[in-house]
C-alpha positions in Angstrom: 48.7 52.5 124.6 49.0 48.9 123.4 52.3 47.2 122.6 51.7 47.6 118.8 51.7 51.4 119.1 55.0 51.3 120.9 56.9 50.4 117.7 58.2 53.6 116.1 59.1 53.8 112.4 61.0 56.6 110.6 60.3 57.3 107.0 63.4 58.2 105.0 63.1 60.0 101.7 66.2 60.8 99.6 65.2 63.3 96.9 66.6 65.6 94.3 64.3 68.2 92.6 61.1 66.4 93.3 58.6 69.3 93.6 56.1 67.5 91.4 56.1 64.4 93.7 57.0 65.4 97.3 53.7 66.7 98.5 51.7 63.5 97.7 54.6 61.3 99.1 54.6 63.2 102.4 50.8 63.1 102.6 50.9 59.3 102.3 53.1 59.2 105.4 50.8 61.1 107.8 50.6 58.3 110.3 54.4 57.5 110.5 56.3 58.5 113.6 59.1 60.5 112.0 60.0 61.7 108.5 63.6 62.5 107.5 63.9 64.2 104.1 67.4 64.2 102.5 67.7 66.8 99.7 70.7 66.2 97.4 71.7 69.3 95.4 68.1 70.4 95.1 67.4 73.6 93.2 63.6 73.6 92.8 60.7 74.1 95.3 61.0 70.7 97.0 62.2 72.2 100.2 59.5 74.9 100.2 56.8 72.4 99.8 58.2 70.0 102.5 58.3 72.8 105.1 54.5 72.6 105.2 54.9 69.1 106.7 56.3 67.8 110.0 59.6 66.5 108.8 63.3 66.8 109.4 65.0 68.4 106.3 68.7 67.8 105.7 70.4 69.3 102.7 73.8 68.5 101.1 75.7 67.1 98.2 76.7 63.5 97.8 78.8 61.9 95.0 76.8 58.6 95.0 73.3 57.3 95.7 74.7 54.7 98.1 76.6 57.2 100.2 73.6 59.6 100.6 71.2 56.8 101.5 73.6 55.4 104.1 74.0 58.8 105.7 70.2 59.2 105.6 69.8 56.0 107.5 72.3 57.2 110.1 70.2 60.3 110.7 67.0 58.4 111.5 66.3 58.4 115.3 64.2 55.2 115.2 65.7 51.7 114.7 63.1 50.7 112.1 63.0 52.6 108.8 60.7 52.8 105.9 62.8 53.9 103.0 60.6 55.5 100.3 61.3 57.6 97.2 59.5 60.8 96.3 57.6 59.1 93.4 56.3 56.4 95.7 53.2 56.4 98.0 52.6 54.5 101.2 49.3 54.4 103.0 47.8 54.0 106.5 47.2 50.3 106.1 50.8 49.6 105.1 52.2 51.6 108.0 49.9 49.8 110.4 50.8 46.4 109.0 54.5 47.3 109.3 54.1 48.1 113.0 52.1 44.9 113.6 54.7 42.7 112.0 57.7 44.3 113.7 55.9 44.0 117.0 55.4 40.3 116.5 59.2 39.7 116.0 60.9 37.9 118.9 64.1 39.9 118.1 63.3 43.4 116.8 67.0 44.4 116.7 67.6 43.1 113.2 66.0 42.1 109.9 64.0 43.5 107.0 60.7 43.0 105.1 60.1 43.1 101.4 57.3 45.4 100.3 55.5 44.6 97.0 55.1 47.4 94.4 52.4 48.6 92.1 54.2 50.4 89.3 52.5 53.0 87.2 53.4 54.7 83.9 51.1 57.6 83.8 47.8 56.2 85.1 48.5 52.8 83.7 49.4 50.1 86.3 52.0 47.8 84.8 52.3 44.7 86.9 54.5 42.4 84.8 57.9 42.6 83.3 59.8 44.6 85.9 63.2 43.6 87.1 66.9 44.5 87.6 67.9 48.1 86.9 64.7 49.3 85.1 62.2 48.6 87.9 61.2 46.2 90.6 58.2 44.3 91.8 59.3 44.5 95.4 62.0 46.1 97.5 63.5 45.7 101.0 62.0 49.1 102.1 61.2 48.2 105.7 64.3 47.4 107.8 66.2 47.7 111.0 69.1 50.0 110.5 71.5 47.2 111.6 70.5 45.0 108.7 70.8 47.2 105.5 73.8 48.9 104.0 74.1 50.4 100.5 77.2 50.2 98.3 79.0 53.3 97.1 77.9 53.1 93.4 76.6 56.2 91.7 73.3 54.7 90.7 71.5 51.4 91.7 74.0 50.7 94.4 74.5 47.2 95.7 72.9 46.2 99.0 74.1 44.2 102.0 71.0 42.8 103.8 70.6 40.4 106.7 67.8 38.5 108.3 64.8 38.5 105.9 61.5 38.3 107.8 59.2 38.0 104.8 56.8 40.2 102.8 54.2 42.8 103.7 50.8 42.3 102.1 50.0 46.0 101.5 51.7 47.6 98.5 53.6 50.8 97.7 52.4 52.7 94.7 55.3 53.7 92.5 54.7 56.4 89.8 57.7 55.5 87.7 57.2 57.7 84.6 54.5 60.0 83.3 54.8 58.8 79.7 57.2 57.4 77.1 59.1 60.6 76.8 59.8 60.4 80.6 61.1 56.8 80.1 63.5 58.1 77.4 64.8 60.9 79.7 65.2 58.4 82.6 67.2 56.1 80.3 69.6 58.9 79.5 70.1 59.9 83.1 70.5 56.3 84.3 72.9 55.3 81.6 75.1 58.4 82.2 75.3 57.5 85.9 76.0 53.8 85.2 78.8 54.7 82.8 80.5 56.5 85.7 80.3 53.3 87.8 81.6 51.2 84.9 84.7 53.4 84.5 85.3 53.5 88.2 85.1 49.7 88.6 88.2 47.7 89.1 86.7 45.0 86.9 87.8 44.7 83.3 85.2 46.1 80.9 83.9 43.1 78.8 83.9 43.1 75.0 80.9 44.5 73.2 79.5 41.1 72.1 79.2 40.0 75.7 77.3 43.2 76.5 75.0 42.6 73.6 74.3 39.1 74.8 73.6 40.4 78.3 71.1 43.0 76.8 69.3 40.3 74.8 69.1 38.1 77.9 67.7 41.0 79.9 65.0 41.6 77.3 64.1 37.9 77.4 63.9 37.8 81.2 61.6 40.9 81.3 59.4 40.1 78.4 59.1 36.3 78.7 60.3 35.1 82.1 58.7 38.0 84.1 55.6 37.9 81.8 56.0 41.4 80.4 54.1 40.1 77.3 50.9 40.3 79.4 51.2 44.1 79.4 51.3 44.2 75.6 53.0 47.4 74.3 54.0 48.6 77.8 55.7 45.2 78.6 57.6 45.4 75.3 58.7 49.0 76.1 59.9 48.0 79.6 61.8 45.0 78.3 63.4 47.2 75.5 64.5 49.9 77.9 65.9 47.3 80.4 68.0 45.9 77.6 69.0 49.3 76.3 70.1 50.3 79.8 72.8 47.7 79.7 73.9 48.5 76.1 73.9 52.3 76.3 75.7 52.3 79.7 78.5 50.3 78.1 78.7 52.5 75.0 78.8 55.7 77.1 81.5 54.2 79.3 83.7 53.2 76.4 83.0 55.8 73.7 82.3 59.1 75.5 84.8 61.4 77.2 85.6 60.5 80.8 85.0 64.0 82.1 81.2 63.9 81.5 79.1 65.9 84.0 78.5 64.0 87.2 75.1 62.5 87.9 
């Protein structure tokens, strides 16, 4: 066995009711060394499907996305982790490249790599206009467990990262939404969760006009700065939803009852 093959990587999947995605996600990881699947309050057939694969299944209930991801990291037996969601797909070339790049590091005890994403809405690849809370063009998915820690927010938790090593060339496929109806449903889920974080925050909630200005700025960044206009209608939709995420989260936090169902 050569030195490259000695590098072992654990794939960490944190999922909730992902029966429509989990099979293809697990299939895309068939050359990884270990798979840890964290199931959070799952009530569908995700676990039944996952049992057909060689993976460690851990079930539980966590109040926030950050807390469950941190606990998932702690359960991985290898130091290097590929964190991937159920609606994302890796591939053999990406896993091989990850091993190669880790193996070339002088110090393998720390650091992370960014992995570029190909985002899909249905079968349409949408390359431009992603950013912030509505979607990303790359993520620090490959990391040593000493170099990444999530915050305790309910959704889109903050990150503490250290020792960036660069980018991988191979890409993760991310099947974000099936259609526009899915985008609307995701907006509702995300804004409800974000409203919880806004209420819990020790920071003073800003006035409405500042939130409107932030939403308009977000639209401009996604549609103009990040070239969402190249995607025509899809780019306009992404920019609109990115702006609405800010505005509706604020309105839910300030107008709705505080005892809304938990995310």
